[in-house]
mmCIF file of the protein (N, C-alpha, C, O) and its ligand, coordinates in Angstrom:
data_MODEL
# 
_entry.id   MODEL 
# 
loop_
_entity.id 
_entity.type 
_entity.pdbx_number_of_molecules 
1 polymer     1 
2 non-polymer 1 
# 
_entity_poly.entity_id                      1 
_entity_poly.type                           'polypeptide(L)' 
_entity_poly.nstd_linkage                   no 
_entity_poly.nstd_monomer                   no 
_entity_poly.pdbx_seq_one_letter_code       MPVDPVCGIELDEELALLHEYGGKKFYFCCNGCRRIFIKKPRKYKNNT 
_entity_poly.pdbx_seq_one_letter_code_can   MPVDPVCGIELDEELALLHEYGGKKFYFCCNGCRRIFIKKPRKYKNNT 
_entity_poly.pdbx_strand_id                 A 
# 
loop_
_entity_poly_seq.entity_id 
_entity_poly_seq.num 
_entity_poly_seq.mon_id 
_entity_poly_seq.hetero 
1 1  MET n 
1 2  PRO n 
1 3  VAL n 
1 4  ASP n 
1 5  PRO n 
1 6  VAL n 
1 7  CYS n 
1 8  GLY n 
1 9  ILE n 
1 10 GLU n 
1 11 LEU n 
1 12 ASP n 
1 13 GLU n 
1 14 GLU n 
1 15 LEU n 
1 16 ALA n 
1 17 LEU n 
1 18 LEU n 
1 19 HIS n 
1 20 GLU n 
1 21 TYR n 
1 22 GLY n 
1 23 GLY n 
1 24 LYS n 
1 25 LYS n 
1 26 PHE n 
1 27 TYR n 
1 28 PHE n 
1 29 CYS n 
1 30 CYS n 
1 31 ASN n 
1 32 GLY n 
1 33 CYS n 
1 34 ARG n 
1 35 ARG n 
1 36 ILE n 
1 37 PHE n 
1 38 ILE n 
1 39 LYS n 
1 40 LYS n 
1 41 PRO n 
1 42 ARG n 
1 43 LYS n 
1 44 TYR n 
1 45 LYS n 
1 46 ASN n 
1 47 ASN n 
1 48 THR n 
# 
loop_
_struct_asym.id 
_struct_asym.entity_id 
A 1 
B 2 
# 
loop_
_chem_comp.id 
_chem_comp.type 
_chem_comp.mon_nstd_flag 
ALA 'L-peptide linking' y 
ARG 'L-peptide linking' y 
ASN 'L-peptide linking' y 
ASP 'L-peptide linking' y 
CYS 'L-peptide linking' y 
GLU 'L-peptide linking' y 
GLY 'peptide linking'   y 
HIS 'L-peptide linking' y 
ILE 'L-peptide linking' y 
LEU 'L-peptide linking' y 
LYS 'L-peptide linking' y 
MET 'L-peptide linking' y 
PHE 'L-peptide linking' y 
PRO 'L-peptide linking' y 
THR 'L-peptide linking' y 
TYR 'L-peptide linking' y 
VAL 'L-peptide linking' y 
ZN  non-polymer         . 
# 
_pdbx_entity_nonpoly.entity_id   2 
_pdbx_entity_nonpoly.name        ? 
_pdbx_entity_nonpoly.comp_id     ZN 
# 
_pdbx_nonpoly_scheme.asym_id         B 
_pdbx_nonpoly_scheme.entity_id       2 
_pdbx_nonpoly_scheme.mon_id          ZN 
_pdbx_nonpoly_scheme.ndb_seq_num     1 
_pdbx_nonpoly_scheme.pdb_seq_num     101 
_pdbx_nonpoly_scheme.auth_seq_num    101 
_pdbx_nonpoly_scheme.pdb_mon_id      ZN 
_pdbx_nonpoly_scheme.auth_mon_id     ZN 
_pdbx_nonpoly_scheme.pdb_strand_id   A 
_pdbx_nonpoly_scheme.pdb_ins_code    . 
# 
loop_
_atom_site.group_PDB 
_atom_site.id 
_atom_site.type_symbol 
_atom_site.label_atom_id 
_atom_site.label_alt_id 
_atom_site.label_comp_id 
_atom_site.label_asym_id 
_atom_site.label_entity_id 
_atom_site.label_seq_id 
_atom_site.pdbx_PDB_ins_code 
_atom_site.Cartn_x 
_atom_site.Cartn_y 
_atom_site.Cartn_z 
_atom_site.occupancy 
_atom_site.B_iso_or_equiv 
_atom_site.pdbx_formal_charge 
_atom_site.auth_seq_id 
_atom_site.auth_comp_id 
_atom_site.auth_asym_id 
_atom_site.auth_atom_id 
_atom_site.pdbx_PDB_model_num 
ATOM   1   N  N  . MET A 1 1  ? 38.465 14.858 160.862 1.00 0.00 ? 1   MET A N  1 
ATOM   2   C  CA . MET A 1 1  ? 37.668 14.090 159.901 1.00 0.00 ? 1   MET A CA 1 
ATOM   3   C  C  . MET A 1 1  ? 38.322 14.092 158.526 1.00 0.00 ? 1   MET A C  1 
ATOM   4   O  O  . MET A 1 1  ? 38.772 15.139 158.061 1.00 0.00 ? 1   MET A O  1 
ATOM   5   N  N  . PRO A 1 2  ? 38.381 12.945 157.873 1.00 0.00 ? 2   PRO A N  1 
ATOM   6   C  CA . PRO A 1 2  ? 38.955 12.926 156.532 1.00 0.00 ? 2   PRO A CA 1 
ATOM   7   C  C  . PRO A 1 2  ? 38.052 13.664 155.543 1.00 0.00 ? 2   PRO A C  1 
ATOM   8   O  O  . PRO A 1 2  ? 36.833 13.717 155.702 1.00 0.00 ? 2   PRO A O  1 
ATOM   9   N  N  . VAL A 1 3  ? 38.681 14.222 154.534 1.00 0.00 ? 3   VAL A N  1 
ATOM   10  C  CA . VAL A 1 3  ? 37.943 14.947 153.502 1.00 0.00 ? 3   VAL A CA 1 
ATOM   11  C  C  . VAL A 1 3  ? 38.171 14.254 152.161 1.00 0.00 ? 3   VAL A C  1 
ATOM   12  O  O  . VAL A 1 3  ? 39.296 13.900 151.808 1.00 0.00 ? 3   VAL A O  1 
ATOM   13  N  N  . ASP A 1 4  ? 37.093 14.074 151.435 1.00 0.00 ? 4   ASP A N  1 
ATOM   14  C  CA . ASP A 1 4  ? 37.192 13.534 150.077 1.00 0.00 ? 4   ASP A CA 1 
ATOM   15  C  C  . ASP A 1 4  ? 37.914 14.553 149.202 1.00 0.00 ? 4   ASP A C  1 
ATOM   16  O  O  . ASP A 1 4  ? 37.392 15.648 148.996 1.00 0.00 ? 4   ASP A O  1 
ATOM   17  N  N  . PRO A 1 5  ? 39.111 14.228 148.675 1.00 0.00 ? 5   PRO A N  1 
ATOM   18  C  CA . PRO A 1 5  ? 39.878 15.215 147.913 1.00 0.00 ? 5   PRO A CA 1 
ATOM   19  C  C  . PRO A 1 5  ? 39.247 15.564 146.571 1.00 0.00 ? 5   PRO A C  1 
ATOM   20  O  O  . PRO A 1 5  ? 39.589 16.585 145.974 1.00 0.00 ? 5   PRO A O  1 
ATOM   21  N  N  . VAL A 1 6  ? 38.339 14.735 146.095 1.00 0.00 ? 6   VAL A N  1 
ATOM   22  C  CA . VAL A 1 6  ? 37.724 14.992 144.784 1.00 0.00 ? 6   VAL A CA 1 
ATOM   23  C  C  . VAL A 1 6  ? 36.558 15.965 144.920 1.00 0.00 ? 6   VAL A C  1 
ATOM   24  O  O  . VAL A 1 6  ? 36.526 16.992 144.242 1.00 0.00 ? 6   VAL A O  1 
ATOM   25  N  N  . CYS A 1 7  ? 35.616 15.655 145.776 1.00 0.00 ? 7   CYS A N  1 
ATOM   26  C  CA . CYS A 1 7  ? 34.434 16.520 145.888 1.00 0.00 ? 7   CYS A CA 1 
ATOM   27  C  C  . CYS A 1 7  ? 34.465 17.419 147.118 1.00 0.00 ? 7   CYS A C  1 
ATOM   28  O  O  . CYS A 1 7  ? 33.638 18.321 147.246 1.00 0.00 ? 7   CYS A O  1 
ATOM   29  N  N  . GLY A 1 8  ? 35.420 17.179 148.032 1.00 0.00 ? 8   GLY A N  1 
ATOM   30  C  CA . GLY A 1 8  ? 35.640 18.117 149.114 1.00 0.00 ? 8   GLY A CA 1 
ATOM   31  C  C  . GLY A 1 8  ? 34.734 17.980 150.325 1.00 0.00 ? 8   GLY A C  1 
ATOM   32  O  O  . GLY A 1 8  ? 34.765 18.838 151.208 1.00 0.00 ? 8   GLY A O  1 
ATOM   33  N  N  . ILE A 1 9  ? 33.931 16.932 150.394 1.00 0.00 ? 9   ILE A N  1 
ATOM   34  C  CA . ILE A 1 9  ? 33.066 16.808 151.554 1.00 0.00 ? 9   ILE A CA 1 
ATOM   35  C  C  . ILE A 1 9  ? 33.749 16.048 152.683 1.00 0.00 ? 9   ILE A C  1 
ATOM   36  O  O  . ILE A 1 9  ? 34.630 15.218 152.457 1.00 0.00 ? 9   ILE A O  1 
ATOM   37  N  N  . GLU A 1 10 ? 33.324 16.351 153.895 1.00 0.00 ? 10  GLU A N  1 
ATOM   38  C  CA . GLU A 1 10 ? 33.860 15.643 155.055 1.00 0.00 ? 10  GLU A CA 1 
ATOM   39  C  C  . GLU A 1 10 ? 33.213 14.280 155.173 1.00 0.00 ? 10  GLU A C  1 
ATOM   40  O  O  . GLU A 1 10 ? 32.030 14.104 154.881 1.00 0.00 ? 10  GLU A O  1 
ATOM   41  N  N  . LEU A 1 11 ? 34.022 13.304 155.614 1.00 0.00 ? 11  LEU A N  1 
ATOM   42  C  CA . LEU A 1 11 ? 33.567 11.922 155.620 1.00 0.00 ? 11  LEU A CA 1 
ATOM   43  C  C  . LEU A 1 11 ? 33.699 11.294 156.993 1.00 0.00 ? 11  LEU A C  1 
ATOM   44  O  O  . LEU A 1 11 ? 34.527 11.697 157.810 1.00 0.00 ? 11  LEU A O  1 
ATOM   45  N  N  . ASP A 1 12 ? 32.869 10.307 157.222 1.00 0.00 ? 12  ASP A N  1 
ATOM   46  C  CA . ASP A 1 12 ? 33.029 9.441  158.375 1.00 0.00 ? 12  ASP A CA 1 
ATOM   47  C  C  . ASP A 1 12 ? 34.066 8.381  158.005 1.00 0.00 ? 12  ASP A C  1 
ATOM   48  O  O  . ASP A 1 12 ? 33.877 7.613  157.061 1.00 0.00 ? 12  ASP A O  1 
ATOM   49  N  N  . GLU A 1 13 ? 35.153 8.352  158.758 1.00 0.00 ? 13  GLU A N  1 
ATOM   50  C  CA . GLU A 1 13 ? 36.263 7.465  158.418 1.00 0.00 ? 13  GLU A CA 1 
ATOM   51  C  C  . GLU A 1 13 ? 35.825 6.007  158.295 1.00 0.00 ? 13  GLU A C  1 
ATOM   52  O  O  . GLU A 1 13 ? 36.369 5.262  157.480 1.00 0.00 ? 13  GLU A O  1 
ATOM   53  N  N  . GLU A 1 14 ? 34.855 5.603  159.090 1.00 0.00 ? 14  GLU A N  1 
ATOM   54  C  CA . GLU A 1 14 ? 34.439 4.203  159.069 1.00 0.00 ? 14  GLU A CA 1 
ATOM   55  C  C  . GLU A 1 14 ? 33.587 3.853  157.854 1.00 0.00 ? 14  GLU A C  1 
ATOM   56  O  O  . GLU A 1 14 ? 33.507 2.690  157.459 1.00 0.00 ? 14  GLU A O  1 
ATOM   57  N  N  . LEU A 1 15 ? 32.961 4.847  157.274 1.00 0.00 ? 15  LEU A N  1 
ATOM   58  C  CA . LEU A 1 15 ? 32.080 4.582  156.137 1.00 0.00 ? 15  LEU A CA 1 
ATOM   59  C  C  . LEU A 1 15 ? 32.731 4.907  154.806 1.00 0.00 ? 15  LEU A C  1 
ATOM   60  O  O  . LEU A 1 15 ? 32.285 4.443  153.756 1.00 0.00 ? 15  LEU A O  1 
ATOM   61  N  N  . ALA A 1 16 ? 33.787 5.705  154.855 1.00 0.00 ? 16  ALA A N  1 
ATOM   62  C  CA . ALA A 1 16 ? 34.400 6.165  153.616 1.00 0.00 ? 16  ALA A CA 1 
ATOM   63  C  C  . ALA A 1 16 ? 35.182 5.043  152.935 1.00 0.00 ? 16  ALA A C  1 
ATOM   64  O  O  . ALA A 1 16 ? 35.576 4.067  153.572 1.00 0.00 ? 16  ALA A O  1 
ATOM   65  N  N  . LEU A 1 17 ? 35.397 5.201  151.642 1.00 0.00 ? 17  LEU A N  1 
ATOM   66  C  CA . LEU A 1 17 ? 36.206 4.253  150.887 1.00 0.00 ? 17  LEU A CA 1 
ATOM   67  C  C  . LEU A 1 17 ? 37.663 4.672  150.981 1.00 0.00 ? 17  LEU A C  1 
ATOM   68  O  O  . LEU A 1 17 ? 38.011 5.828  150.740 1.00 0.00 ? 17  LEU A O  1 
ATOM   69  N  N  . LEU A 1 18 ? 38.498 3.724  151.331 1.00 0.00 ? 18  LEU A N  1 
ATOM   70  C  CA . LEU A 1 18 ? 39.916 4.016  151.514 1.00 0.00 ? 18  LEU A CA 1 
ATOM   71  C  C  . LEU A 1 18 ? 40.705 3.681  150.253 1.00 0.00 ? 18  LEU A C  1 
ATOM   72  O  O  . LEU A 1 18 ? 40.464 2.671  149.591 1.00 0.00 ? 18  LEU A O  1 
ATOM   73  N  N  . HIS A 1 19 ? 41.657 4.563  149.943 1.00 0.00 ? 19  HIS A N  1 
ATOM   74  C  CA . HIS A 1 19 ? 42.593 4.274  148.867 1.00 0.00 ? 19  HIS A CA 1 
ATOM   75  C  C  . HIS A 1 19 ? 43.952 4.792  149.299 1.00 0.00 ? 19  HIS A C  1 
ATOM   76  O  O  . HIS A 1 19 ? 44.072 5.922  149.772 1.00 0.00 ? 19  HIS A O  1 
ATOM   77  N  N  . GLU A 1 20 ? 44.974 3.968  149.137 1.00 0.00 ? 20  GLU A N  1 
ATOM   78  C  CA . GLU A 1 20 ? 46.319 4.400  149.511 1.00 0.00 ? 20  GLU A CA 1 
ATOM   79  C  C  . GLU A 1 20 ? 47.097 4.791  148.274 1.00 0.00 ? 20  GLU A C  1 
ATOM   80  O  O  . GLU A 1 20 ? 47.076 4.090  147.262 1.00 0.00 ? 20  GLU A O  1 
ATOM   81  N  N  . TYR A 1 21 ? 47.780 5.913  148.367 1.00 0.00 ? 21  TYR A N  1 
ATOM   82  C  CA . TYR A 1 21 ? 48.576 6.403  147.241 1.00 0.00 ? 21  TYR A CA 1 
ATOM   83  C  C  . TYR A 1 21 ? 49.780 7.133  147.798 1.00 0.00 ? 21  TYR A C  1 
ATOM   84  O  O  . TYR A 1 21 ? 49.640 8.021  148.640 1.00 0.00 ? 21  TYR A O  1 
ATOM   85  N  N  . GLY A 1 22 ? 50.959 6.763  147.333 1.00 0.00 ? 22  GLY A N  1 
ATOM   86  C  CA . GLY A 1 22 ? 52.177 7.429  147.763 1.00 0.00 ? 22  GLY A CA 1 
ATOM   87  C  C  . GLY A 1 22 ? 52.397 7.363  149.262 1.00 0.00 ? 22  GLY A C  1 
ATOM   88  O  O  . GLY A 1 22 ? 52.941 8.291  149.861 1.00 0.00 ? 22  GLY A O  1 
ATOM   89  N  N  . GLY A 1 23 ? 51.974 6.266  149.864 1.00 0.00 ? 23  GLY A N  1 
ATOM   90  C  CA . GLY A 1 23 ? 52.163 6.098  151.291 1.00 0.00 ? 23  GLY A CA 1 
ATOM   91  C  C  . GLY A 1 23 ? 51.175 6.860  152.146 1.00 0.00 ? 23  GLY A C  1 
ATOM   92  O  O  . GLY A 1 23 ? 51.277 6.869  153.373 1.00 0.00 ? 23  GLY A O  1 
ATOM   93  N  N  . LYS A 1 24 ? 50.223 7.496  151.495 1.00 0.00 ? 24  LYS A N  1 
ATOM   94  C  CA . LYS A 1 24 ? 49.207 8.265  152.206 1.00 0.00 ? 24  LYS A CA 1 
ATOM   95  C  C  . LYS A 1 24 ? 47.840 7.640  152.023 1.00 0.00 ? 24  LYS A C  1 
ATOM   96  O  O  . LYS A 1 24 ? 47.569 6.987  151.015 1.00 0.00 ? 24  LYS A O  1 
ATOM   97  N  N  . LYS A 1 25 ? 46.979 7.848  153.012 1.00 0.00 ? 25  LYS A N  1 
ATOM   98  C  CA . LYS A 1 25 ? 45.632 7.316  152.918 1.00 0.00 ? 25  LYS A CA 1 
ATOM   99  C  C  . LYS A 1 25 ? 44.663 8.408  152.496 1.00 0.00 ? 25  LYS A C  1 
ATOM   100 O  O  . LYS A 1 25 ? 44.685 9.520  153.024 1.00 0.00 ? 25  LYS A O  1 
ATOM   101 N  N  . PHE A 1 26 ? 43.818 8.072  151.538 1.00 0.00 ? 26  PHE A N  1 
ATOM   102 C  CA . PHE A 1 26 ? 42.797 9.002  151.075 1.00 0.00 ? 26  PHE A CA 1 
ATOM   103 C  C  . PHE A 1 26 ? 41.432 8.352  151.241 1.00 0.00 ? 26  PHE A C  1 
ATOM   104 O  O  . PHE A 1 26 ? 41.268 7.142  151.078 1.00 0.00 ? 26  PHE A O  1 
ATOM   105 N  N  . TYR A 1 27 ? 40.477 9.181  151.564 1.00 0.00 ? 27  TYR A N  1 
ATOM   106 C  CA . TYR A 1 27 ? 39.125 8.665  151.783 1.00 0.00 ? 27  TYR A CA 1 
ATOM   107 C  C  . TYR A 1 27 ? 38.159 9.293  150.792 1.00 0.00 ? 27  TYR A C  1 
ATOM   108 O  O  . TYR A 1 27 ? 38.274 10.467 150.441 1.00 0.00 ? 27  TYR A O  1 
ATOM   109 N  N  . PHE A 1 28 ? 37.203 8.481  150.349 1.00 0.00 ? 28  PHE A N  1 
ATOM   110 C  CA . PHE A 1 28 ? 36.260 8.936  149.328 1.00 0.00 ? 28  PHE A CA 1 
ATOM   111 C  C  . PHE A 1 28 ? 34.832 8.623  149.721 1.00 0.00 ? 28  PHE A C  1 
ATOM   112 O  O  . PHE A 1 28 ? 34.559 7.660  150.437 1.00 0.00 ? 28  PHE A O  1 
ATOM   113 N  N  . CYS A 1 29 ? 33.927 9.461  149.237 1.00 0.00 ? 29  CYS A N  1 
ATOM   114 C  CA . CYS A 1 29 ? 32.510 9.279  149.573 1.00 0.00 ? 29  CYS A CA 1 
ATOM   115 C  C  . CYS A 1 29 ? 31.898 8.141  148.770 1.00 0.00 ? 29  CYS A C  1 
ATOM   116 O  O  . CYS A 1 29 ? 30.939 7.513  149.217 1.00 0.00 ? 29  CYS A O  1 
ATOM   117 N  N  . CYS A 1 30 ? 32.443 7.871  147.593 1.00 0.00 ? 30  CYS A N  1 
ATOM   118 C  CA . CYS A 1 30 ? 31.842 6.862  146.720 1.00 0.00 ? 30  CYS A CA 1 
ATOM   119 C  C  . CYS A 1 30 ? 32.887 6.357  145.733 1.00 0.00 ? 30  CYS A C  1 
ATOM   120 O  O  . CYS A 1 30 ? 33.960 6.941  145.585 1.00 0.00 ? 30  CYS A O  1 
ATOM   121 N  N  . ASN A 1 31 ? 32.550 5.268  145.069 1.00 0.00 ? 31  ASN A N  1 
ATOM   122 C  CA . ASN A 1 31 ? 33.448 4.693  144.080 1.00 0.00 ? 31  ASN A CA 1 
ATOM   123 C  C  . ASN A 1 31 ? 33.750 5.639  142.935 1.00 0.00 ? 31  ASN A C  1 
ATOM   124 O  O  . ASN A 1 31 ? 34.849 5.618  142.382 1.00 0.00 ? 31  ASN A O  1 
ATOM   125 N  N  . GLY A 1 32 ? 32.781 6.469  142.577 1.00 0.00 ? 32  GLY A N  1 
ATOM   126 C  CA . GLY A 1 32 ? 32.989 7.424  141.489 1.00 0.00 ? 32  GLY A CA 1 
ATOM   127 C  C  . GLY A 1 32 ? 34.136 8.366  141.795 1.00 0.00 ? 32  GLY A C  1 
ATOM   128 O  O  . GLY A 1 32 ? 35.016 8.582  140.962 1.00 0.00 ? 32  GLY A O  1 
ATOM   129 N  N  . CYS A 1 33 ? 34.120 8.929  143.002 1.00 0.00 ? 33  CYS A N  1 
ATOM   130 C  CA . CYS A 1 33 ? 35.204 9.836  143.397 1.00 0.00 ? 33  CYS A CA 1 
ATOM   131 C  C  . CYS A 1 33 ? 36.535 9.096  143.459 1.00 0.00 ? 33  CYS A C  1 
ATOM   132 O  O  . CYS A 1 33 ? 37.567 9.617  143.038 1.00 0.00 ? 33  CYS A O  1 
ATOM   133 N  N  . ARG A 1 34 ? 36.499 7.879  143.985 1.00 0.00 ? 34  ARG A N  1 
ATOM   134 C  CA . ARG A 1 34 ? 37.746 7.129  144.070 1.00 0.00 ? 34  ARG A CA 1 
ATOM   135 C  C  . ARG A 1 34 ? 38.318 6.864  142.680 1.00 0.00 ? 34  ARG A C  1 
ATOM   136 O  O  . ARG A 1 34 ? 39.528 6.963  142.475 1.00 0.00 ? 34  ARG A O  1 
ATOM   137 N  N  . ARG A 1 35 ? 37.465 6.532  141.742 1.00 0.00 ? 35  ARG A N  1 
ATOM   138 C  CA . ARG A 1 35 ? 37.941 6.275  140.376 1.00 0.00 ? 35  ARG A CA 1 
ATOM   139 C  C  . ARG A 1 35 ? 38.545 7.519  139.744 1.00 0.00 ? 35  ARG A C  1 
ATOM   140 O  O  . ARG A 1 35 ? 39.555 7.448  139.044 1.00 0.00 ? 35  ARG A O  1 
ATOM   141 N  N  . ILE A 1 36 ? 37.921 8.649  139.996 1.00 0.00 ? 36  ILE A N  1 
ATOM   142 C  CA . ILE A 1 36 ? 38.454 9.904  139.464 1.00 0.00 ? 36  ILE A CA 1 
ATOM   143 C  C  . ILE A 1 36 ? 39.849 10.160 140.034 1.00 0.00 ? 36  ILE A C  1 
ATOM   144 O  O  . ILE A 1 36 ? 40.763 10.568 139.317 1.00 0.00 ? 36  ILE A O  1 
ATOM   145 N  N  . PHE A 1 37 ? 39.991 9.914  141.325 1.00 0.00 ? 37  PHE A N  1 
ATOM   146 C  CA . PHE A 1 37 ? 41.292 10.115 141.959 1.00 0.00 ? 37  PHE A CA 1 
ATOM   147 C  C  . PHE A 1 37 ? 42.339 9.177  141.377 1.00 0.00 ? 37  PHE A C  1 
ATOM   148 O  O  . PHE A 1 37 ? 43.459 9.598  141.086 1.00 0.00 ? 37  PHE A O  1 
ATOM   149 N  N  . ILE A 1 38 ? 41.983 7.915  141.207 1.00 0.00 ? 38  ILE A N  1 
ATOM   150 C  CA . ILE A 1 38 ? 42.937 6.923  140.710 1.00 0.00 ? 38  ILE A CA 1 
ATOM   151 C  C  . ILE A 1 38 ? 43.404 7.286  139.292 1.00 0.00 ? 38  ILE A C  1 
ATOM   152 O  O  . ILE A 1 38 ? 44.550 7.023  138.927 1.00 0.00 ? 38  ILE A O  1 
ATOM   153 N  N  . LYS A 1 39 ? 42.524 7.880  138.510 1.00 0.00 ? 39  LYS A N  1 
ATOM   154 C  CA . LYS A 1 39 ? 42.903 8.307  137.160 1.00 0.00 ? 39  LYS A CA 1 
ATOM   155 C  C  . LYS A 1 39 ? 43.890 9.467  137.170 1.00 0.00 ? 39  LYS A C  1 
ATOM   156 O  O  . LYS A 1 39 ? 44.840 9.496  136.388 1.00 0.00 ? 39  LYS A O  1 
ATOM   157 N  N  . LYS A 1 40 ? 43.653 10.422 138.063 1.00 0.00 ? 40  LYS A N  1 
ATOM   158 C  CA . LYS A 1 40 ? 44.514 11.604 138.108 1.00 0.00 ? 40  LYS A CA 1 
ATOM   159 C  C  . LYS A 1 40 ? 44.909 11.941 139.540 1.00 0.00 ? 40  LYS A C  1 
ATOM   160 O  O  . LYS A 1 40 ? 44.539 12.994 140.058 1.00 0.00 ? 40  LYS A O  1 
ATOM   161 N  N  . PRO A 1 41 ? 45.653 11.055 140.173 1.00 0.00 ? 41  PRO A N  1 
ATOM   162 C  CA . PRO A 1 41 ? 45.975 11.293 141.593 1.00 0.00 ? 41  PRO A CA 1 
ATOM   163 C  C  . PRO A 1 41 ? 46.784 12.571 141.815 1.00 0.00 ? 41  PRO A C  1 
ATOM   164 O  O  . PRO A 1 41 ? 46.659 13.201 142.866 1.00 0.00 ? 41  PRO A O  1 
ATOM   165 N  N  . ARG A 1 42 ? 47.586 12.951 140.873 1.00 0.00 ? 42  ARG A N  1 
ATOM   166 C  CA . ARG A 1 42 ? 48.436 14.127 141.088 1.00 0.00 ? 42  ARG A CA 1 
ATOM   167 C  C  . ARG A 1 42 ? 47.619 15.411 141.172 1.00 0.00 ? 42  ARG A C  1 
ATOM   168 O  O  . ARG A 1 42 ? 48.020 16.390 141.801 1.00 0.00 ? 42  ARG A O  1 
ATOM   169 N  N  . LYS A 1 43 ? 46.478 15.377 140.529 1.00 0.00 ? 43  LYS A N  1 
ATOM   170 C  CA . LYS A 1 43 ? 45.613 16.556 140.557 1.00 0.00 ? 43  LYS A CA 1 
ATOM   171 C  C  . LYS A 1 43 ? 44.986 16.773 141.928 1.00 0.00 ? 43  LYS A C  1 
ATOM   172 O  O  . LYS A 1 43 ? 44.645 17.898 142.295 1.00 0.00 ? 43  LYS A O  1 
ATOM   173 N  N  . TYR A 1 44 ? 44.839 15.694 142.673 1.00 0.00 ? 44  TYR A N  1 
ATOM   174 C  CA . TYR A 1 44 ? 44.078 15.773 143.925 1.00 0.00 ? 44  TYR A CA 1 
ATOM   175 C  C  . TYR A 1 44 ? 44.867 15.526 145.183 1.00 0.00 ? 44  TYR A C  1 
ATOM   176 O  O  . TYR A 1 44 ? 44.403 15.855 146.274 1.00 0.00 ? 44  TYR A O  1 
ATOM   177 N  N  . LYS A 1 45 ? 46.054 14.952 145.063 1.00 0.00 ? 45  LYS A N  1 
ATOM   178 C  CA . LYS A 1 45 ? 46.691 14.444 146.292 1.00 0.00 ? 45  LYS A CA 1 
ATOM   179 C  C  . LYS A 1 45 ? 47.070 15.556 147.256 1.00 0.00 ? 45  LYS A C  1 
ATOM   180 O  O  . LYS A 1 45 ? 47.258 15.282 148.441 1.00 0.00 ? 45  LYS A O  1 
ATOM   181 N  N  . ASN A 1 46 ? 47.187 16.768 146.812 1.00 0.00 ? 46  ASN A N  1 
ATOM   182 C  CA . ASN A 1 46 ? 47.561 17.848 147.735 1.00 0.00 ? 46  ASN A CA 1 
ATOM   183 C  C  . ASN A 1 46 ? 46.368 18.597 148.297 1.00 0.00 ? 46  ASN A C  1 
ATOM   184 O  O  . ASN A 1 46 ? 46.533 19.572 149.030 1.00 0.00 ? 46  ASN A O  1 
ATOM   185 N  N  . ASN A 1 47 ? 45.194 18.158 147.964 1.00 0.00 ? 47  ASN A N  1 
ATOM   186 C  CA . ASN A 1 47 ? 43.990 18.890 148.368 1.00 0.00 ? 47  ASN A CA 1 
ATOM   187 C  C  . ASN A 1 47 ? 43.513 18.601 149.783 1.00 0.00 ? 47  ASN A C  1 
ATOM   188 O  O  . ASN A 1 47 ? 42.609 19.270 150.284 1.00 0.00 ? 47  ASN A O  1 
ATOM   189 N  N  . THR A 1 48 ? 44.103 17.624 150.420 1.00 0.00 ? 48  THR A N  1 
ATOM   190 C  CA . THR A 1 48 ? 43.548 17.229 151.713 1.00 0.00 ? 48  THR A CA 1 
ATOM   191 C  C  . THR A 1 48 ? 43.900 18.208 152.810 1.00 0.00 ? 48  THR A C  1 
ATOM   192 O  O  . THR A 1 48 ? 43.506 18.015 153.960 1.00 0.00 ? 48  THR A O  1 
HETATM 193 ZN ZN . ZN  B 2 .  ? 33.231 12.402 146.774 1.00 0.00 2 101 ZN  A ZN 1 
# 
């Protein structure tokens, strides 16, 4: 199961918001988390 790298919760891949960064796919629970990631992707990209 994908994990939201910002808030750390497990997500349903079909319902989660997808964002691609550095050739990798990241999933988010909501637009808020996705926006936080987009602002500071380096802070979160290794958390998955
Ligand atoms: Zn989240």
